[in-house]
Backbone as ProteinMPNN parsed JSONL, in Angstrom:
{"seq_chain_A": "MAERHPANEDLAIRFVNTAAWRLRSDVEERLPGPAALLNWFEANDLVSRDETTGVRRAWEFDAQAANSLYESAIALREVIYNLLIARIGGQAPRAKDLETFNGFLTSDGVGATLAWHAGNYGWRATDGQASMLFPITLSAAELLTGIRSGRVRQCQDERGCGWLFVDESRAQNRRWCSMGDCGNRAKAHRHYQRARKKS", "coords_chain_A": {"N_chain_A": [[108.243, 110.499, 111.171], [107.712, 107.026, 111.119], [104.725, 105.117, 111.728], [104.289, 103.473, 114.839], [103.878, 100.066, 115.765], [101.932, 97.578, 117.55], [103.872, 95.719, 119.88], [103.463, 93.009, 119.905], [102.815, 92.178, 117.371], [103.936, 90.354, 114.575], [107.072, 91.028, 113.073], [107.358, 90.587, 110.324], [104.674, 90.644, 109.474], [103.992, 93.298, 110.131], [105.632, 94.571, 108.322], [104.732, 93.641, 105.784], [102.233, 94.823, 105.862], [102.73, 97.444, 105.214], [101.869, 98.086, 102.798], [98.815, 99.182, 101.935], [95.274, 98.556, 101.635], [95.199, 96.332, 99.914], [93.408, 94.737, 98.53], [92.187, 96.274, 96.711], [92.133, 97.98, 93.53], [93.832, 100.132, 93.524], [96.352, 100.024, 95.297], [97.646, 101.25, 98.336], [100.686, 102.679, 98.837], [102.701, 102.767, 101.56], [105.293, 103.102, 102.042], [106.82, 105.09, 100.328], [109.385, 105.628, 99.345], [113.033, 105.5, 99.717], [113.646, 107.074, 102.057], [111.313, 106.938, 103.626], [111.28, 104.208, 104.077], [113.592, 103.907, 105.636], [112.803, 105.387, 107.865], [110.77, 103.674, 108.743], [112.273, 101.421, 109.432], [113.664, 102.483, 111.649], [111.506, 103.146, 113.361], [110.616, 100.625, 113.949], [112.601, 99.559, 115.413], [114.864, 98.468, 114.127], [117.061, 99.782, 113.371], [119.127, 102.168, 115.035], [118.66, 105.604, 116.127], [121.025, 107.012, 115.678], [122.249, 105.323, 113.8], [120.407, 105.589, 111.73], [120.784, 108.29, 111.056], [123.417, 108.147, 110.122], [123.113, 106.441, 107.881], [121.434, 108.015, 106.301], [123.148, 110.164, 105.717], [125.089, 108.796, 104.238], [123.542, 108.042, 102.058], [123.13, 110.487, 100.849], [125.351, 110.825, 99.287], [125.292, 108.595, 97.772], [122.933, 107.757, 96.039], [122.179, 105.593, 94.539], [122.676, 103.36, 96.162], [120.725, 103.768, 98.113], [118.372, 103.53, 96.581], [118.684, 100.917, 95.671], [118.55, 99.375, 98.042], [115.951, 100.05, 98.772], [114.424, 99.003, 96.602], [115.014, 96.283, 96.913], [113.87, 95.841, 99.425], [111.129, 96.275, 98.932], [110.695, 94.231, 97.097], [111.188, 92.029, 98.776], [109.111, 92.397, 100.639], [106.84, 91.965, 99.008], [107.195, 89.321, 98.176], [107.054, 87.977, 100.597], [104.402, 88.541, 101.25], [103.113, 87.165, 99.111], [103.848, 84.498, 99.72], [102.621, 84.155, 102.235], [99.913, 84.556, 101.554], [99.511, 82.397, 99.828], [99.755, 80.375, 101.734], [97.557, 80.971, 103.397], [95.507, 80.439, 101.613], [95.795, 77.731, 101.331], [97.381, 76.743, 99.324], [100.074, 75.66, 97.186], [103.103, 77.479, 97.19], [104.35, 79.727, 94.659], [107.098, 78.644, 92.728], [109.042, 80.516, 92.02], [108.646, 82.518, 93.94], [109.455, 81.205, 96.308], [112.131, 80.742, 95.648], [113.105, 83.373, 95.411], [112.644, 84.32, 98.046], [114.294, 82.556, 99.494], [116.709, 83.39, 98.519], [116.983, 85.872, 99.787], [117.151, 84.946, 102.381], [119.539, 83.516, 102.491], [121.612, 85.169, 101.678], [124.983, 86.121, 101.194], [127.014, 87.411, 103.78], [124.991, 88.754, 105.037], [123.199, 89.566, 107.882], [122.13, 89.688, 111.34], [122.174, 90.957, 114.685], [121.287, 90.221, 118.077], [119.886, 92.625, 120.212], [119.588, 94.756, 123.112], [117.13, 97.002, 123.922], [115.419, 99.717, 125.233], [114.178, 98.158, 127.245], [113.535, 95.778, 125.988], [114.302, 92.918, 123.91], [115.707, 93.135, 120.665], [116.354, 93.426, 117.125], [119.445, 94.164, 115.488], [121.011, 95.358, 112.671], [123.818, 93.854, 111.069], [126.922, 94.367, 109.414], [126.544, 96.317, 106.447], [123.93, 97.568, 104.36], [121.948, 95.89, 103.35], [121.622, 94.107, 105.362], [119.726, 95.165, 107.017], [117.359, 94.131, 106.182], [117.383, 91.526, 106.97], [116.353, 90.77, 109.618], [113.585, 91.008, 109.107], [113.224, 89.094, 107.119], [113.94, 86.801, 108.556], [111.917, 86.835, 110.509], [109.694, 86.37, 108.881], [110.321, 83.797, 107.897], [110.256, 82.339, 110.271], [107.567, 82.696, 110.969], [106.273, 81.471, 108.777], [107.069, 78.82, 109.044], [106.477, 78.065, 111.584], [104.283, 77.142, 114.377], [102.249, 78.944, 114.312], [101.649, 79.519, 111.722], [99.355, 78.599, 110.434], [97.496, 80.3, 111.405], [97.518, 82.73, 110.249], [95.764, 85.321, 108.746], [93.733, 87.169, 106.367], [92.439, 90.417, 106.326], [88.943, 90.824, 106.177], [87.496, 93.018, 105.463], [85.035, 94.844, 103.752], [85.732, 97.029, 102.223], [88.161, 96.522, 101.149], [90.565, 96.272, 102.602], [92.653, 94.257, 103.235], [94.886, 93.814, 104.865], [97.198, 91.732, 106.648], [97.088, 89.477, 109.448], [97.746, 87.739, 112.532], [95.674, 85.382, 113.787], [94.846, 85.206, 116.96], [92.709, 84.59, 118.462], [90.56, 82.711, 120.651], [88.534, 81.129, 119.474], [89.41, 81.088, 116.898], [88.294, 82.655, 114.807], [88.513, 85.227, 113.935], [87.946, 88.066, 111.899], [88.789, 90.537, 111.03], [91.456, 92.941, 110.615], [91.658, 94.743, 112.663], [89.601, 95.416, 115.378], [89.059, 97.953, 116.183], [89.068, 99.455, 113.905], [88.524, 98.328, 111.038], [86.754, 96.262, 111.892], [84.836, 97.588, 113.541], [83.753, 99.364, 111.653], [82.593, 97.577, 109.844], [80.653, 96.381, 111.471], [79.108, 98.634, 112.121], [78.18, 99.28, 109.597], [76.601, 97.017, 109.004], [74.655, 97.321, 111.008], [73.497, 99.736, 110.194], [72.411, 98.921, 107.739], [70.487, 97.023, 108.618], [68.798, 98.698, 110.129], [67.874, 100.362, 108.139], [66.403, 98.621, 106.583], [64.28, 98.074, 108.299], [62.907, 100.459, 108.384]], "CA_chain_A": [[108.482, 109.204, 111.804], [106.703, 106.027, 110.75], [103.826, 104.696, 112.806], [104.693, 102.305, 115.619], [102.877, 99.008, 115.823], [102.018, 96.822, 118.797], [105.05, 94.872, 119.952], [103.119, 91.603, 119.743], [102.657, 91.844, 115.957], [105.16, 89.853, 113.942], [107.773, 92.001, 112.25], [107.024, 90.327, 108.916], [103.306, 91.126, 109.244], [104.048, 94.763, 110.131], [106.277, 95.0, 107.071], [103.793, 93.382, 104.691], [101.12, 95.768, 105.959], [103.083, 98.792, 104.765], [101.04, 98.279, 101.604], [97.441, 99.177, 102.439], [94.178, 98.381, 100.657], [95.709, 95.367, 98.935], [92.352, 94.104, 97.755], [91.666, 97.273, 95.785], [93.003, 98.14, 92.357], [94.8, 101.181, 93.824], [97.034, 99.717, 96.552], [98.281, 102.443, 98.902], [102.063, 102.44, 99.243], [103.036, 103.564, 102.739], [106.748, 103.293, 102.003], [106.971, 105.592, 98.959], [110.768, 105.801, 98.922], [114.062, 105.087, 100.679], [113.57, 107.799, 103.338], [110.198, 106.345, 104.389], [111.732, 102.871, 104.483], [114.532, 104.083, 106.742], [111.986, 105.777, 109.022], [110.085, 102.474, 109.194], [113.29, 100.615, 110.128], [113.916, 103.07, 112.961], [110.294, 103.018, 114.178], [110.464, 99.222, 114.323], [113.796, 99.22, 116.176], [115.844, 97.706, 113.356], [118.257, 100.633, 113.406], [119.04, 103.221, 116.051], [118.591, 106.966, 115.588], [122.365, 107.331, 115.16], [122.449, 104.568, 112.558], [119.564, 106.22, 110.72], [121.475, 109.507, 110.632], [124.568, 107.723, 109.326], [122.655, 105.918, 106.583], [120.959, 109.178, 105.531], [124.331, 110.879, 105.219], [125.688, 107.973, 103.182], [122.666, 108.085, 100.891], [123.294, 111.774, 100.179], [126.434, 110.668, 98.33], [125.105, 107.353, 97.017], [121.498, 107.541, 95.824], [121.998, 104.253, 93.976], [122.592, 102.431, 97.29], [119.403, 103.97, 98.714], [117.361, 102.945, 95.69], [118.892, 99.472, 95.625], [117.974, 98.81, 99.265], [114.496, 100.236, 98.693], [113.87, 98.021, 95.652], [115.133, 94.96, 97.548], [112.9, 95.783, 100.518], [109.788, 96.115, 98.352], [110.653, 92.871, 96.54], [111.037, 91.119, 99.923], [107.761, 92.549, 101.18], [105.857, 91.352, 98.118], [107.348, 87.864, 98.169], [106.498, 87.504, 101.882], [102.945, 88.603, 101.079], [102.717, 86.055, 98.235], [103.997, 83.226, 100.449], [101.581, 84.079, 103.263], [98.61, 84.411, 100.883], [99.436, 80.998, 99.392], [99.51, 79.58, 102.94], [96.17, 81.229, 103.797], [94.654, 79.758, 100.644], [96.06, 76.298, 101.3], [97.975, 76.444, 98.018], [101.537, 75.621, 97.102], [103.617, 78.764, 96.731], [105.034, 79.708, 93.362], [108.515, 78.291, 92.867], [109.826, 81.764, 91.937], [108.553, 83.193, 95.231], [110.341, 80.49, 97.235], [113.512, 80.991, 95.228], [113.432, 84.753, 95.78], [112.713, 84.406, 99.501], [115.497, 81.85, 99.937], [117.839, 84.255, 98.182], [117.118, 86.831, 100.886], [117.493, 84.215, 103.606], [120.879, 82.954, 102.444], [122.564, 86.107, 101.1], [126.287, 86.176, 101.854], [127.352, 88.613, 104.528], [123.806, 89.406, 105.57], [122.83, 89.01, 109.175], [121.717, 90.621, 112.375], [122.499, 90.547, 116.043], [120.29, 90.507, 119.095], [120.249, 93.8, 120.994], [118.68, 95.147, 124.173], [116.788, 98.416, 123.723], [114.189, 100.177, 125.88], [113.549, 97.111, 128.027], [113.166, 94.618, 125.162], [115.247, 92.447, 122.913], [115.367, 93.507, 119.299], [117.372, 93.133, 116.12], [120.306, 95.203, 114.949], [121.68, 94.911, 111.448], [125.278, 93.803, 111.098], [127.489, 95.209, 108.346], [125.87, 96.404, 105.16], [122.545, 98.012, 104.405], [121.047, 94.759, 103.089], [121.403, 93.428, 106.644], [118.519, 95.7, 107.643], [116.237, 93.299, 105.754], [117.488, 90.166, 107.498], [115.373, 90.464, 110.679], [112.26, 90.833, 108.498], [113.28, 87.789, 106.456], [113.929, 85.782, 109.612], [110.561, 86.844, 111.081], [108.801, 85.708, 107.92], [110.646, 82.362, 107.883], [109.735, 81.777, 111.523], [106.104, 82.675, 110.891], [105.855, 80.502, 107.766], [107.392, 77.442, 109.434], [106.088, 77.829, 112.971], [102.943, 76.63, 114.675], [101.258, 79.998, 114.081], [101.478, 79.771, 110.282], [97.974, 78.335, 110.082], [96.635, 81.32, 112.004], [97.612, 83.984, 109.491], [94.51, 85.63, 108.043], [93.664, 88.446, 105.663], [91.266, 91.186, 106.748], [87.789, 90.627, 105.296], [86.78, 94.273, 105.332], [84.425, 94.964, 102.421], [86.35, 98.129, 101.492], [89.372, 96.032, 100.493], [91.747, 96.489, 103.442], [93.639, 93.265, 102.825], [96.015, 93.622, 105.766], [97.347, 90.409, 107.239], [97.216, 89.423, 110.895], [97.754, 86.402, 113.108], [94.457, 85.22, 114.588], [95.146, 84.618, 118.266], [91.455, 84.412, 119.2], [90.307, 81.347, 121.118], [87.699, 80.418, 118.508], [90.052, 81.14, 115.584], [87.315, 83.142, 113.839], [88.688, 86.665, 113.745], [87.756, 88.4, 110.49], [89.312, 91.853, 110.678], [92.795, 93.253, 111.117], [91.499, 95.491, 113.908], [88.214, 95.722, 115.741], [88.951, 99.389, 116.33], [88.965, 100.105, 112.607], [87.718, 97.584, 110.064], [85.676, 95.541, 112.554], [83.775, 98.522, 113.926], [83.089, 99.866, 110.442], [81.738, 96.518, 109.302], [79.491, 96.233, 112.366], [78.273, 99.828, 111.957], [77.522, 99.164, 108.29], [75.528, 96.026, 109.137], [73.604, 97.942, 111.825], [72.84, 100.706, 109.329], [71.597, 98.171, 106.749], [69.327, 96.461, 109.311], [67.92, 99.82, 110.484], [67.269, 100.852, 106.89], [65.377, 97.645, 106.166], [63.133, 98.179, 109.197], [62.147, 101.696, 108.16]], "C_chain_A": [[107.347, 108.254, 111.433], [105.916, 105.61, 111.985], [104.377, 103.471, 113.524], [103.536, 101.321, 115.7], [102.991, 98.289, 117.151], [103.188, 95.841, 118.76], [104.721, 93.401, 119.699], [102.858, 91.224, 118.293], [103.989, 91.355, 115.412], [105.761, 90.937, 113.055], [107.424, 91.827, 110.775], [105.629, 90.828, 108.573], [103.285, 92.653, 109.2], [104.619, 95.269, 108.814], [105.351, 94.808, 105.875], [102.671, 94.421, 104.675], [101.506, 97.217, 105.689], [102.487, 99.075, 103.389], [99.598, 98.126, 102.079], [96.454, 99.029, 101.283], [94.609, 97.452, 99.533], [94.631, 94.746, 98.057], [91.623, 95.102, 96.857], [92.607, 97.362, 94.585], [94.078, 99.188, 92.607], [95.402, 100.963, 95.22], [97.749, 100.972, 97.033], [99.664, 102.074, 99.43], [102.415, 103.358, 100.415], [104.547, 103.707, 102.942], [107.1, 103.81, 100.606], [108.404, 105.788, 98.483], [111.739, 105.393, 100.009], [113.958, 105.785, 102.034], [112.459, 107.227, 104.217], [110.569, 104.956, 104.893], [112.663, 102.984, 105.685], [113.794, 104.512, 108.014], [111.278, 104.567, 109.607], [111.046, 101.574, 109.963], [113.526, 101.159, 111.537], [112.716, 102.901, 113.885], [110.085, 101.598, 114.672], [111.735, 98.657, 114.936], [114.78, 98.318, 115.441], [117.161, 98.471, 113.243], [118.042, 101.691, 114.483], [118.943, 104.586, 115.356], [119.943, 107.363, 114.984], [122.65, 106.6, 113.86], [121.629, 105.168, 111.431], [120.242, 107.465, 110.17], [122.658, 109.164, 109.742], [124.175, 107.226, 107.949], [122.163, 107.07, 105.711], [122.115, 109.949, 104.914], [124.975, 110.115, 104.06], [124.859, 108.045, 101.9], [122.73, 109.416, 100.152], [124.355, 111.689, 99.089], [126.262, 109.433, 97.448], [123.615, 107.023, 96.895], [121.225, 106.14, 95.279], [121.886, 103.206, 95.1], [121.231, 102.535, 97.968], [118.326, 103.302, 97.873], [117.468, 101.436, 95.615], [118.289, 98.791, 96.857], [116.45, 98.914, 99.22], [113.864, 99.197, 97.773], [113.919, 96.613, 96.231], [114.083, 94.784, 98.639], [111.489, 95.557, 99.975], [109.648, 94.726, 97.745], [110.465, 91.848, 97.654], [109.631, 91.186, 100.467], [106.735, 91.814, 100.315], [105.987, 89.841, 98.084], [106.849, 87.266, 99.49], [104.974, 87.482, 101.791], [102.467, 87.417, 100.233], [102.787, 84.713, 98.953], [102.911, 83.075, 101.515], [100.193, 83.893, 102.646], [98.446, 82.98, 100.367], [99.124, 80.1, 100.581], [98.067, 79.739, 103.406], [95.213, 80.462, 102.896], [94.858, 78.262, 100.559], [96.659, 75.847, 99.977], [99.491, 76.355, 98.122], [102.026, 76.978, 96.622], [104.24, 78.621, 95.342], [106.515, 79.438, 93.59], [109.388, 79.548, 92.857], [109.791, 82.525, 93.267], [109.46, 82.525, 96.271], [111.813, 80.755, 96.922], [113.957, 82.404, 95.649], [113.586, 84.888, 97.285], [113.976, 83.735, 100.018], [116.756, 82.625, 99.605], [118.071, 85.299, 99.258], [117.624, 86.147, 102.157], [118.958, 83.786, 103.648], [121.931, 83.89, 101.85], [123.855, 86.13, 101.905], [126.465, 87.497, 102.593], [126.163, 89.357, 105.116], [123.452, 88.756, 106.891], [122.419, 90.095, 110.131], [122.123, 90.068, 113.724], [121.35, 90.904, 116.972], [120.77, 91.684, 119.924], [119.194, 94.062, 122.058], [118.416, 96.626, 124.019], [115.449, 98.698, 124.394], [113.44, 99.048, 126.585], [113.127, 95.884, 127.247], [114.338, 94.178, 124.303], [114.77, 92.885, 121.539], [116.531, 93.181, 118.381], [118.181, 94.366, 115.804], [121.016, 94.61, 113.741], [123.185, 94.834, 111.685], [125.771, 94.642, 109.926], [126.632, 95.174, 107.092], [124.408, 96.74, 105.279], [121.56, 96.869, 104.171], [120.748, 93.989, 104.371], [120.152, 93.937, 107.351], [117.293, 94.862, 107.284], [116.245, 91.922, 106.415], [116.515, 89.877, 108.63], [113.95, 90.257, 110.143], [112.177, 89.461, 107.842], [113.189, 86.664, 107.474], [112.554, 85.695, 110.269], [109.585, 86.117, 110.169], [109.053, 84.203, 107.886], [110.102, 81.675, 109.122], [108.222, 81.661, 111.494], [105.623, 81.593, 109.921], [106.076, 79.058, 108.201], [106.913, 77.088, 110.827], [104.652, 77.385, 113.14], [101.854, 77.678, 114.426], [100.974, 80.226, 112.592], [100.036, 79.554, 109.826], [97.001, 79.355, 110.631], [96.703, 82.664, 111.28], [96.342, 84.144, 108.665], [94.658, 86.947, 107.293], [92.361, 89.126, 106.039], [90.153, 91.066, 105.705], [86.926, 91.877, 105.176], [86.279, 94.445, 103.902], [85.033, 96.085, 101.588], [87.647, 97.725, 100.816], [90.649, 96.217, 101.273], [92.878, 95.534, 103.058], [94.844, 93.102, 103.724], [96.015, 92.215, 106.314], [97.466, 90.532, 108.752], [97.281, 87.971, 111.317], [96.563, 86.326, 114.053], [94.79, 84.471, 115.878], [93.88, 84.406, 119.083], [91.244, 82.948, 119.553], [89.548, 80.534, 120.08], [88.301, 80.38, 117.101], [89.086, 81.619, 114.494], [87.383, 84.651, 113.635], [88.643, 86.987, 112.257], [88.446, 89.696, 110.064], [90.69, 92.085, 111.283], [92.715, 93.942, 112.468], [90.026, 95.729, 114.172], [88.012, 97.223, 115.83], [88.802, 100.118, 115.002], [88.01, 99.31, 111.718], [86.541, 96.856, 110.719], [84.526, 96.445, 112.943], [83.036, 99.074, 112.723], [82.151, 98.833, 109.859], [80.484, 96.353, 110.157], [78.548, 97.435, 112.228], [77.517, 99.767, 110.63], [76.373, 98.161, 108.347], [74.354, 96.589, 109.932], [72.803, 98.941, 110.984], [71.923, 100.005, 108.327], [70.35, 97.586, 107.409], [68.323, 97.565, 109.652], [67.184, 100.347, 109.243], [66.175, 99.925, 106.41], [64.107, 97.741, 107.022], [62.293, 99.411, 108.909], [61.464, 101.731, 106.801]], "O_chain_A": [[106.175, 108.632, 111.434], [106.379, 105.733, 113.12], [104.872, 102.542, 112.887], [102.368, 101.709, 115.701], [104.025, 98.372, 117.815], [103.456, 95.215, 117.735], [105.6, 92.628, 119.319], [102.691, 90.039, 118.004], [105.044, 91.889, 115.755], [105.042, 91.669, 112.374], [107.219, 92.809, 110.062], [105.42, 91.381, 107.493], [102.637, 93.24, 108.334], [104.153, 96.265, 108.261], [105.203, 95.708, 105.048], [102.218, 94.843, 103.612], [100.702, 98.122, 105.909], [102.596, 100.191, 102.882], [99.208, 97.066, 102.566], [96.757, 99.333, 100.129], [94.409, 97.746, 98.354], [94.921, 94.279, 96.955], [90.564, 94.796, 96.31], [93.737, 96.876, 94.63], [95.132, 99.148, 91.972], [95.019, 101.62, 96.188], [98.381, 101.676, 96.246], [99.797, 101.265, 100.349], [102.424, 104.581, 100.273], [105.007, 104.347, 103.888], [107.62, 103.056, 99.784], [108.615, 106.09, 97.309], [111.329, 104.988, 101.097], [114.162, 105.144, 103.065], [112.649, 107.051, 105.42], [110.21, 104.577, 106.008], [112.527, 102.228, 106.648], [114.122, 104.055, 109.109], [111.187, 104.433, 110.827], [110.695, 101.029, 111.009], [113.581, 100.396, 112.501], [112.876, 102.554, 115.055], [109.447, 101.387, 115.703], [111.933, 97.443, 114.98], [115.455, 97.496, 116.061], [118.226, 97.886, 113.045], [116.909, 102.056, 114.795], [119.125, 104.691, 114.143], [120.0, 107.972, 113.915], [123.22, 107.17, 112.929], [122.099, 105.248, 110.296], [120.273, 107.675, 108.957], [122.879, 109.815, 108.721], [124.828, 107.552, 106.958], [122.444, 107.103, 104.513], [122.071, 110.337, 103.747], [125.352, 110.699, 103.044], [125.405, 108.101, 100.799], [122.423, 109.478, 98.961], [124.274, 112.394, 98.083], [127.007, 109.249, 96.485], [123.109, 106.122, 97.565], [120.164, 105.569, 95.529], [121.09, 102.272, 94.998], [120.646, 101.523, 98.355], [117.47, 102.59, 98.398], [116.455, 100.745, 95.506], [117.609, 97.771, 96.745], [115.747, 97.973, 99.588], [112.865, 98.577, 98.138], [112.979, 95.836, 96.062], [113.479, 93.719, 98.766], [110.742, 94.736, 100.507], [108.592, 94.106, 97.864], [109.683, 90.908, 97.51], [109.015, 90.153, 100.73], [105.862, 91.121, 100.838], [104.979, 89.143, 97.974], [106.285, 86.172, 99.5], [104.336, 86.515, 102.207], [101.512, 86.738, 100.611], [101.888, 83.883, 98.812], [102.347, 81.993, 101.68], [99.383, 83.136, 103.181], [97.358, 82.411, 100.46], [98.325, 79.171, 100.466], [97.422, 78.755, 103.769], [94.223, 79.901, 103.367], [94.168, 77.586, 99.795], [96.468, 74.705, 99.558], [100.101, 76.909, 99.036], [101.418, 77.569, 95.73], [104.607, 77.525, 94.92], [107.109, 79.95, 94.539], [110.364, 79.633, 93.603], [110.795, 83.109, 93.674], [110.151, 83.21, 97.025], [112.627, 80.965, 97.821], [115.053, 82.588, 96.178], [114.544, 85.497, 97.76], [114.657, 84.28, 100.886], [117.755, 82.534, 100.318], [119.215, 85.588, 99.611], [118.424, 86.709, 102.904], [119.55, 83.702, 104.725], [123.039, 83.447, 101.545], [123.833, 86.156, 103.135], [126.11, 88.561, 102.086], [126.312, 90.463, 105.635], [123.413, 87.53, 106.999], [122.368, 91.274, 109.778], [122.38, 88.874, 113.881], [120.544, 91.786, 116.674], [121.941, 91.738, 120.301], [118.045, 93.642, 121.921], [119.35, 97.428, 123.986], [114.465, 97.999, 124.15], [112.212, 98.987, 126.531], [112.427, 95.026, 127.785], [115.244, 94.958, 124.008], [113.57, 92.992, 121.29], [117.575, 92.711, 118.833], [117.669, 95.484, 115.846], [121.55, 93.503, 113.794], [123.752, 95.65, 112.412], [125.068, 95.556, 109.495], [126.072, 94.14, 106.728], [123.72, 96.263, 106.182], [120.462, 96.872, 104.727], [119.735, 93.296, 104.457], [119.578, 93.237, 108.184], [116.296, 94.883, 108.006], [115.228, 91.229, 106.419], [115.889, 88.817, 108.617], [113.202, 89.43, 110.664], [111.181, 88.753, 107.991], [112.455, 85.695, 107.281], [112.076, 84.597, 110.556], [108.75, 85.341, 110.633], [108.106, 83.417, 107.85], [109.557, 80.573, 109.047], [107.657, 80.661, 111.936], [104.666, 80.878, 110.219], [105.347, 78.165, 107.77], [106.943, 75.918, 111.211], [103.902, 77.267, 112.171], [100.674, 77.338, 114.338], [100.132, 81.057, 112.251], [99.554, 80.25, 108.933], [95.804, 79.284, 110.352], [96.023, 83.617, 111.66], [95.908, 83.22, 107.978], [95.574, 87.73, 107.545], [91.306, 88.493, 106.07], [90.396, 91.191, 104.505], [85.75, 91.79, 104.823], [87.024, 94.214, 102.95], [84.872, 96.098, 100.368], [88.187, 98.477, 100.004], [91.722, 96.31, 100.678], [93.937, 95.97, 102.607], [95.748, 92.333, 103.398], [94.967, 91.579, 106.433], [97.891, 91.564, 109.27], [96.916, 87.077, 110.555], [96.456, 87.105, 114.999], [94.988, 83.256, 115.874], [93.956, 84.078, 120.268], [91.696, 82.055, 118.836], [89.883, 79.375, 119.833], [87.764, 79.717, 116.213], [89.057, 81.063, 113.396], [86.409, 85.27, 113.207], [89.229, 86.271, 111.445], [88.662, 89.925, 108.874], [91.044, 91.51, 112.312], [93.585, 93.759, 113.319], [89.293, 96.188, 113.296], [86.913, 97.716, 115.579], [88.441, 101.295, 114.987], [86.816, 99.605, 111.664], [85.444, 96.836, 110.16], [83.365, 96.113, 112.703], [81.817, 99.236, 112.767], [81.046, 99.16, 109.427], [79.382, 96.204, 109.629], [77.328, 97.268, 112.22], [76.352, 100.157, 110.554], [75.297, 98.416, 107.807], [73.196, 96.366, 109.579], [71.574, 98.98, 111.059], [70.797, 100.443, 108.095], [69.266, 97.643, 106.829], [67.119, 97.378, 109.476], [66.014, 100.724, 109.313], [65.148, 100.369, 105.896], [63.0, 97.518, 106.531], [61.088, 99.409, 109.163], [60.791, 102.708, 106.474]]}, "name": "protein", "num_of_chains": 1, "seq": "MAERHPANEDLAIRFVNTAAWRLRSDVEERLPGPAALLNWFEANDLVSRDETTGVRRAWEFDAQAANSLYESAIALREVIYNLLIARIGGQAPRAKDLETFNGFLTSDGVGATLAWHAGNYGWRATDGQASMLFPITLSAAELLTGIRSGRVRQCQDERGCGWLFVDESRAQNRRWCSMGDCGNRAKAHRHYQRARKKS"}
C-alpha cells in the first residue's frame, strides 16, 4: 500500500512528490509501474478497494491499458511539476507544457464525481481509466490559478530533496518540505558545523 499523506496537502502536490530527490541526477521514482500507481490512487482515495481489484483484474488481460495509463500519469506528473516550477521561478511556462496540461484537462469523456468516504468528500473517477487522472489535473489547475499559487515552494534541502509544498506559514519563509525530515537535518547539520568550528 502506498504511503498516505496529510489530508491538507494538495492532491497535485502529493502526486508530483511521487518523484523524490528531484534536484539530484538520480531522481527516485516512487511509482515504478502501473501496480504502484494503482496503489497510490487507492491510498489517496481516488479509487475504492473494490475498484482497485477490478482494475487489477482488467490489467491481467490488458497490459497495454495498464502501461498506457501509467505513461499518461507520469506525463501528467511531469508537466504539473514543470508548470509549478515555472511559477515558482516567476517564468512563463513552456508552450508545450501548457498544451499538454490542457489536453489532460479537456480530454473527451474524462471526468470525476464528488463522493463521501470516511467522513470526507473526495473524488471518484467516472468511466474509463483515464478518469483516474482527472482529479489530479483539476487539483493542479486549481492550485495554478488560485490565490495559493504564489505560495508553492520547492524544498531547499542541501541533499537535493526537491519536493514541492505550499507555504502556509505566516511569514511566508518556509524552506523545507517537512521540519520533521529535511528541516531537522539541515538544522542538525548547521549545529554540527558550528560545533566543529569552535573545537
